[in-house]
Backbone as a ProteinNet text record, in pm:
[ID]
protein_1_A
[PRIMARY]
HSCRRDGAPATIMIATAVHREANDEELIGRVLCHDIRGNRNEIVFRKGHTLRAEDLPLLSEALWTEIHLIELGPEDVGQREAGQRLAGSLSSDGLPALPSGHRHVLKARHNGLVRIDVGALQRLNSVPGIAVYTLLDGQVAAEDQIVAEAQITPLVIERRSIESAAEIAGVAGSVIH
[TERTIARY]
-340.1	-306.7	-424.9	-449.2	-561.1	-535.5	-648.5	-639.1	-755.3	-733.8	-820.5	-935.8	-1022.2	-1167.9	-1090.4	-997.4	-937.7	-858.3	-828.5	-751.4	-587.8	-552.1	-425.5	-408.8	-289.6	-257.6	-310.4	-340.1	-390.7	-239.5	-253.3	-155.8	-171.8	-65.5	-77.1	-10	-131.2	-64.4	-19	74.3	95.8	62.2	-33.9	-63.6	20.8	42.4	94.7	62.9	31.1	4.7	136.7	158.8	297.9	260.9	338	341.7	465	418.6	509.4	643.8	690.1	821.2	899.7	816.1	874	999.8	1069.1	1197	1153	1207	1152.7	1173.9	1242.9	1230.3	1107.2	1045.6	922.7	795.5	808.2	692.9	732.7	854.9	853.1	852	767.4	730.1	618.1	530	421.7	286.4	205.1	72.4	-47.9	-82.9	-164.1	-279.3	-349.7	-459.9	-609.8	-580.8	-656	-589.5	-685.6	-628.6	-584.1	-468	-394.7	-428	-459.8	-487.4	-404.1	-365.5	-306	-361.9	-290	-311.6	-442.2	-467.7	-628.9	-726.9	-700.3	-787.6	-776.8	-705.7	-729.4	-669.4	-699.3	-617.7	-504.5	-386.9	-239.1	-215.8	-246	-236.5	-366.9	-407.1	-523.9	-510.7	-553.9	-596.1	-554	-469.5	-412.7	-283.3	-239.2	-80.7	28.4	114.8	227.5	342.8	395	467	606.2	664.6	782.7	894.3	992.3	1109.4	1022.1	999.6	1006	863.5	782.8	661.2	676.5	761.5	801.9	821.4	873.2	881.3	728.1	638.6	476.5	409.6	459.5	393.5	442.4	546.2	602.3	519.9	464.6	383.4	246.6	215.4	22	30.7	-130.9	-198	-222.5	-123.3	-137.8	-58	-87.1	-16.3	3	-55	-44.3	-118.7	-91.8	-112.2	-110.5	-192.2	-199.5	-166.5	-71.3	-23.6	-1.6	8.2	35.4	162.1	241.5	367.4	337.9	367.2	367.8	455.4	429.9	521.5	570	668.6	735.2	655	536.9	419.9	323.4	314.4	192.2	206.9	114.4	105.2	-18.9	35.8	-37.1	-164.9	-291.4	-426.4	-399.3	-342.4	-312.8	-250.1	-142.3	-62.6	-130.2	-205.9	-290.9	-404.4	-453.9	-556.8	-534.1	-406.7	-332.5	-312.8	-281.9	-278.5	-382	-464.2	-600.8	-682.8	-693.9	-736.4	-651.3	-532.3	-456.5	-481.8	-519.3	-541.6	-720.3	-788.3	-921.6	-932.9	-832	-826.8	-809	-844.5	-791	-806.2	-781.3	-742	-893.7	-1004.4	-1155.1	-1178.6	-1103.3	-1159	-1031.1	-972.5	-876.5	-883.3	-800.6	-826	-772.4	-855.5	-793.4	-806.3	-730.7	-735.6	-858.5	-921.7	-1026.6	-1047.7	-968.1	-974.8	-911.5	-991	-907.3	-946.7	-1027.4	-1026	-1007.3	-1027.8	-996.7	-1117.4	-1153.1	-1259.8	-1194.2	-1286.4	-1264.7	-1372.2	-1312.8	-1424.1	-1437.3	-1543	-1545	-1509.4	-1417.5	-1352	-1429.6	-1537.2	-1672.2	-1803.8	-1899	-2025.1	-2020.5	-2096.9	-2082.2	-2177.5	-2183	-2253.5	-2179.2	-2164.2	-2096.8	-2113.4	-1984.8	-2010.2	-1918.2	-1994.3	-1889.9	-1930.2	-1797.5	-1774.3	-1828.5	-1968	-2004.7	-1927.1	-1915.2	-1863.7	-1669.8	-1652.9	-1515	-1514.9	-1627.4	-1615.2	-1685.2	-1761.3	-1803.7	-1667.6	-1591.4	-1442.5	-1379.1	-1371.6	-1270.1	-1305.8	-1436.9	-1485.3	-1510.8	-1472.9	-1483.2	-1328.1	-1231.3	-1108	-1100.2	-1079.7	-1074.9	-1001.9	-1073.7	-1015.8	-1020.6	-1092.1	-1131.8	-1232.7	-1260.4	-1414.5	-1421.5	-1514.3	-1529.8	-1661.8	-1689.5	-1849.9	-1861.6	-1946.4	-1964.6	-2113.6	-2128.8	-2278.2	-2306.8	-2425.8	-2493	-2438.6	-2418	-2387.4	-2514.8	-2464.3	-2556.5	-2596.5	-2577.8	-2580.9	-2534.4	-2589.8	-2535	-2452.3	-2332.3	-2259.4	-2215.2	-2202.4	-2168.4	-2019.5	-1960.1	-1809.2	-1795.6	-1676.4	-1634.3	-1711	-1812.1	-1895.9	-1822	-1863.2	-1767.8	-1854.8	-1778.4	-1825.8	-1818	-1709.5	-1670.5	-1596.9	-1601.5	-1507.2	-1427.9	-1290.9	-1217.5	-1136.3	-1125	-1077.3	-1042.6	-942.7	-923.1	-971.5	-1033	-1124.1	-1001.7	-927.7	-852.9	-740.2	-681	-549.3	-435.4	-414	-310.6	-348.1	-313.5	-370	-250.3	-251.7	-138.2	-109.1	18.3	40	-45.1	-49.2	-125.5	-230	-307.4	-440.7	-448.7	-368.1	-350.7	-324.3	-236	-159.6	-271.3	-346.6	-494.3	-585.1	-611.9	-694.4	-648.5	-535.2	-444.6	-475.6	-472.9	-466.8	-634.4	-717.2	-840.1	-883.2	-830.5	-858	-780.8	-668.7	-588.7	-660.6	-689.7	-736.1	-861.5	-920.8	-1100.6	-1067.7	-934.7	-916.9	-948.3	-1065	-1110.4	-1242.7	-1230.7	-1361	-1474.5	-1430.6	-1511.9	-1460.2	-1574.5	-1517.5	-1638.8
2575.1	2426.7	2330.4	2268.6	2197.5	2043.2	1950	1816.4	1751.9	1586.5	1547.8	1510.8	1425.6	1365.8	1305.8	1212	1100.1	1186.5	1294	1407.2	1419.5	1315.2	1352.1	1445.5	1528.3	1634.8	1612.6	1705.4	1729.2	1714.5	1657.5	1651.8	1792.8	1870.5	1974.6	1922.5	1922.2	1889.9	2003.7	1976	2110.3	2092.2	2177.1	2151.1	2286.2	2241.7	2344.4	2364.4	2462.1	2482.5	2522.8	2393.6	2397	2450.7	2507.5	2539.3	2471.1	2477.6	2386.7	2401.8	2532.1	2534.6	2487.6	2441.4	2400.5	2286.2	2234.5	2167.1	2011.6	1899.3	1781.3	1782.4	1841.7	1839.5	1878.4	1980.4	1999.7	1897.2	1827.7	1732.2	1573.3	1541.8	1411.1	1370.1	1244.6	1224.6	1294.8	1388.6	1451.1	1406	1415.9	1338.7	1436.7	1363.2	1439	1490.1	1593.3	1650.7	1618.2	1588.2	1601.2	1516.7	1477.9	1376.8	1471.2	1446.3	1486.5	1412.3	1467.1	1436.3	1459.3	1370.3	1373.9	1447	1440.3	1522.6	1457.6	1338.9	1324	1296.3	1393.7	1420.3	1267.6	1173	1037.9	1074	1003.7	1007.3	954.6	1029	953.5	941	1044.5	1012	1030.5	955.1	952.2	1056.2	1138.5	1166.1	1110	1135.4	1023.7	965.3	995.2	918.5	972	915.7	977.7	943.2	1101.3	1132.7	1073.5	1001.2	941.1	987.4	990.5	1021.7	957.2	832.3	772.2	834.8	915.8	979.6	1092	1171.7	1289	1295.5	1208.3	1220.7	1258.4	1139.9	1164.4	1277.8	1311.8	1410.8	1563.7	1550	1689.7	1702.8	1566.2	1557.1	1618.9	1600.8	1600.6	1749.9	1785.1	1889.2	1984.5	2035.7	2145.4	2238.6	2323.8	2457.8	2486.6	2436.7	2444.7	2287	2231.9	2111.3	2150.3	2081.3	2088.1	1957.6	1984.5	1877.4	1861.9	1723.3	1723.6	1691.9	1733	1705.7	1597.3	1477.2	1375.9	1438.3	1402.7	1429.4	1279	1284.2	1129.5	1054.6	1088.3	990.1	994.1	1030	1004.6	880.1	842.1	781.9	806.7	779	826.3	728.8	792.3	723.9	573.4	574.5	422.7	335.8	377.5	281.3	252.5	333.4	312.8	231.6	245	169.5	16.7	5.3	-124.4	-202.8	-95.6	-191.8	-222.4	-128.4	-161.2	-301.7	-308.1	-419.8	-534.2	-528.7	-637.6	-698.9	-624.8	-635.6	-714.6	-692.1	-737.2	-887.4	-902.4	-1014.1	-1147.4	-1241.2	-1402.1	-1466	-1594.5	-1663.8	-1672.4	-1660.9	-1701.4	-1550.4	-1422.8	-1289.1	-1214.5	-1233.9	-1152.2	-977.8	-905.4	-752.9	-710.1	-647.7	-574.2	-444.4	-380.4	-232.6	-173.4	-89.7	-56.8	120.9	185.6	315.7	355.8	453.6	531.9	423	295.4	216.5	86.3	-31.3	-159.3	-246.6	-357.8	-425.8	-576.9	-617.5	-787	-843.8	-939	-1036.6	-1147.2	-1236.2	-1380.2	-1487.7	-1549.8	-1666.7	-1746.7	-1790.6	-1899.1	-1862.3	-1918.1	-1887.3	-1925	-1851	-1871.1	-1771.3	-1819.5	-1718	-1609.6	-1462.7	-1366.7	-1366.6	-1365.7	-1336.9	-1237.4	-1134	-1023.3	-1001	-990	-945.8	-785.8	-775	-636.5	-545.5	-573.6	-503.6	-434.8	-529	-517.3	-402.3	-429.7	-348.1	-189.7	-173.6	-58.9	4.4	-80.5	-28.3	40.7	-63	-7.2	135.2	117	230.9	363.3	369.1	464.1	517	471.1	527.6	644.7	780.5	878.2	847.2	857.7	848.8	725.6	594.6	451.9	443.7	393.4	348.9	208.7	90	-23.3	-28.8	-92.5	-108.8	-280.5	-301.8	-463.7	-496.5	-608.1	-689.5	-715.3	-754	-780.6	-871.6	-903.4	-1025.7	-1126	-1261.1	-1356.9	-1348.5	-1247.5	-1251	-1329.2	-1407	-1505.9	-1427.5	-1454.1	-1369.4	-1499.2	-1456.7	-1570.9	-1541.4	-1643.1	-1617.6	-1490.8	-1428.8	-1313.8	-1163.6	-1187.9	-1091.7	-980.2	-831.5	-768.8	-746.9	-820.3	-856.4	-715.4	-651.5	-521.3	-406.7	-318.3	-214.4	-117.5	-134.8	-71.1	68.5	176.8	305.3	389.2	477.4	593.7	694.4	770	889.8	1004.5	1052.2	1172.7	1114.3	1221.7	1178.7	1129.9	1190.3	1125.2	1080	992.4	944	951.3	953	923.1	754.7	738.5	594.1	529.2	612.4	535.4	513.8	578.8	543.4	421.9	404.6	274.5	132.2	186.2	63.4	35.6	134.2	92.2	19.3	55.7	-20.5	-194.3	-190.6	-316	-393.1	-344.4	-382	-435.6	-338.6	-413.6	-495	-528.1	-629.3	-762.7	-737.1	-827.5	-911	-833.5	-876	-990.1	-916.3	-958.3	-1103.4	-1110.5	-1235.4	-1252.8	-1230.7	-1225	-1131.7	-983	-890.6	-957.2	-1004.6	-1062.9	-1177.4	-1272.3	-1419.9	-1462.7
993.7	986	976	877.1	850	899.3	919.8	969.9	850.6	831.8	780.1	869.1	824.7	903.2	1034.4	978.5	1109	1177.7	1162.4	1254.7	1224.7	1125.5	1067.8	1019.6	1002.8	916.2	754.3	738.2	561.6	486.2	324.9	262.4	176.2	121	50.3	-92.3	-194.2	-316.3	-403.6	-482.2	-573.7	-704.2	-744.2	-883.2	-985.5	-1089.1	-1153	-1292.3	-1365.7	-1525	-1610.8	-1685.1	-1735.5	-1894.4	-1955.5	-2092.7	-2151.7	-2312.1	-2408.1	-2403.9	-2350	-2338.4	-2224.8	-2113.7	-2007.5	-2036.2	-1970.1	-1998	-1902.5	-1947.2	-1924.3	-1741.4	-1658.9	-1525.9	-1470.9	-1534.9	-1474.8	-1522.8	-1590.3	-1638.1	-1579.1	-1577.7	-1558.8	-1385.7	-1366.1	-1215.6	-1174.3	-1288.6	-1224.7	-1291.7	-1243.2	-1262.6	-1338.1	-1464.8	-1555.3	-1501.1	-1468.7	-1442.4	-1549.8	-1673	-1791.3	-1912.7	-1987.4	-2100.3	-2167.3	-2249.7	-2358	-2499.4	-2586.8	-2718.1	-2836.1	-2919	-3010.8	-3143.4	-3259.7	-3381	-3463.9	-3427.6	-3467.2	-3353.8	-3283.9	-3163.4	-3063.5	-3089.7	-3009.5	-2881.1	-2754.1	-2659.6	-2634.5	-2605.1	-2624.1	-2474.8	-2359.7	-2227.7	-2153.5	-2082.2	-1990.4	-1847.3	-1799.5	-1685.2	-1587.3	-1491.6	-1378.5	-1429.2	-1538.3	-1595.9	-1546.4	-1462.7	-1437.9	-1538.5	-1575	-1702.5	-1674	-1775.6	-1761.9	-1887.7	-1857.5	-1972.1	-2101.7	-2092.2	-2237	-2311.2	-2238.6	-2260.5	-2340.4	-2307	-2391.1	-2525.9	-2609.4	-2738.1	-2794	-2749.2	-2790.2	-2722.8	-2621.6	-2544.1	-2649.3	-2685.3	-2766.8	-2879.1	-2940.5	-3064.7	-3053.7	-2925.6	-2893.9	-2911.3	-2926.9	-2925	-2788.2	-2755.1	-2611.4	-2611.2	-2527.2	-2533.2	-2368.6	-2315.8	-2145.4	-2104.9	-2007.4	-1904.9	-1774.4	-1709.9	-1575.9	-1490.7	-1411.1	-1357	-1203.9	-1141.3	-992.1	-936.4	-867.9	-810.3	-717	-702.6	-613	-501.9	-365.5	-264.7	-267.9	-147.6	-120.8	-33.9	8.4	53.4	-32.3	-140.8	-229.1	-343.2	-391	-496.7	-588.8	-709.6	-839.9	-852	-904.9	-898.3	-1005.1	-1089.4	-1148	-1042.1	-1008.2	-914.8	-812	-751.8	-601.4	-660.6	-762.5	-800.8	-829.7	-887.9	-919.1	-778.3	-670.8	-530.3	-480.6	-492.4	-428	-492.2	-652.8	-681.4	-640.9	-672.4	-598	-484.2	-385.2	-266.2	-233.5	-329.6	-332.1	-452.3	-531.9	-630.9	-569.2	-633.8	-597.7	-705.6	-703.9	-843.1	-910.9	-829.3	-906.1	-939.8	-929	-948.9	-965.3	-1112	-1158.8	-1129.1	-1100.4	-1144.6	-1275.3	-1380.5	-1481.9	-1498	-1546.6	-1547	-1642.3	-1607.8	-1685.7	-1699.5	-1773.5	-1777.6	-1643.9	-1562.5	-1443.5	-1326.9	-1355.8	-1236.4	-1282.2	-1188.6	-1218.1	-1183	-1268.3	-1264.3	-1206.5	-1119.8	-1082.3	-1174.8	-1220	-1312.3	-1281.4	-1255.2	-1228.9	-1312.2	-1293.4	-1366.1	-1391.3	-1325.9	-1371.9	-1294.8	-1312.6	-1263	-1112.5	-1055.9	-920.5	-829.2	-700.9	-594.3	-557.1	-568.1	-485.7	-348	-270.4	-144.7	-81.9	-22.6	21.4	154.9	199.9	359.2	356.6	390.2	383.5	503	622.8	713.3	667.5	598.5	535.9	450.1	321.6	222.8	263.8	399.6	443.3	479.1	570.4	626.5	512.5	410.7	298	235.8	208.8	149.2	244.1	382	489.5	459.1	391.3	393.9	276.9	330.7	220.5	98.7	-33.6	-144.8	-234.1	-128.6	-174.1	-196.7	-331.5	-385.3	-438.3	-345.1	-425.4	-446.3	-532.3	-581.7	-594.1	-562.4	-610.3	-643.1	-635.4	-675.3	-547.9	-516.3	-386.7	-341.9	-200.4	-180.2	-170.6	-228.8	-262	-398.7	-470.5	-644.7	-718.3	-791.1	-896.5	-997.3	-1030	-1110.6	-1224.3	-1380.1	-1457	-1518.5	-1544.9	-1607.1	-1690.6	-1643.4	-1713.3	-1677.3	-1592.4	-1530.2	-1438.1	-1459.8	-1347	-1224.9	-1122.1	-973.4	-910.6	-894.5	-839	-906.8	-906.6	-947.6	-825.6	-826.9	-738.9	-816.8	-749.7	-785.5	-654	-695.5	-613.2	-672.7	-608.5	-657.2	-677.6	-569	-653.1	-746.3	-799.6	-896.2	-831.1	-678.9	-613.4	-482	-394.6	-266	-201.1	-60.1	37.9	44.3	49.9	86.3	203.9	287.1	401.3	396.6	333.1	257.2	201.4	103.6	30.5	131.9	210.7	311.9	408.7	460.9	539.6	470.1	340.8	250.5	255.1	218.8	206.4	320.1	441.7	570.1	596.9	582.7	576.2	499.9	361.6	290.3	332.8	421.4	450.5	545.5	654.9	782.8	754.6	630.2	630.9	569.5	491.2	424.7	284.7	284.5	132.1	151.1	97.9	111.6	4.9	-107.7	-225	-271	-268.8	-326.7	-358
[MASK]
+++++++++++++++++++++++++++++++++++++++++++++++++++++++++++++++++++++++++++++++++++++++++++++++++++++++++++++++++++++++++++++++++++++++++++++++++++++++++++++++++++++++++++++++++

């Protein structure tokens, strides 16, 4: 019986290798562990993408013989959705969150001085699987400059970790402003 650092029971994630002959039920709702490339070597699905029924036609045209997937448990959230929720808890009118690959960036809407609640930022980054990077407190930011990046480091994270991060951000009022 294993536990996390905080004493809570560890989550067991189920990873599978799926071959092209797999049926739709083996694919839908699972998270990709790697990028999937198309016929011209372009990326059609990024690592961390949760496969949906509407993705299957494009997936069937892509170049693959075996893909690796993680099955989401009832208390799991995929990296993309979790990252959106994390970034949303940090964004404000002057600091909108925008997706950028496997992470989200928060950009200054106008020129100004960046203020960071360093204690709240440290508490956020102590939540397993959460990573928030910022400019330094008191640094000058230009309009459209990236002030912070927020990401979920694993492909799948427990819902309670995202809820803890949102609670920390909510209690702080504004971690980044």
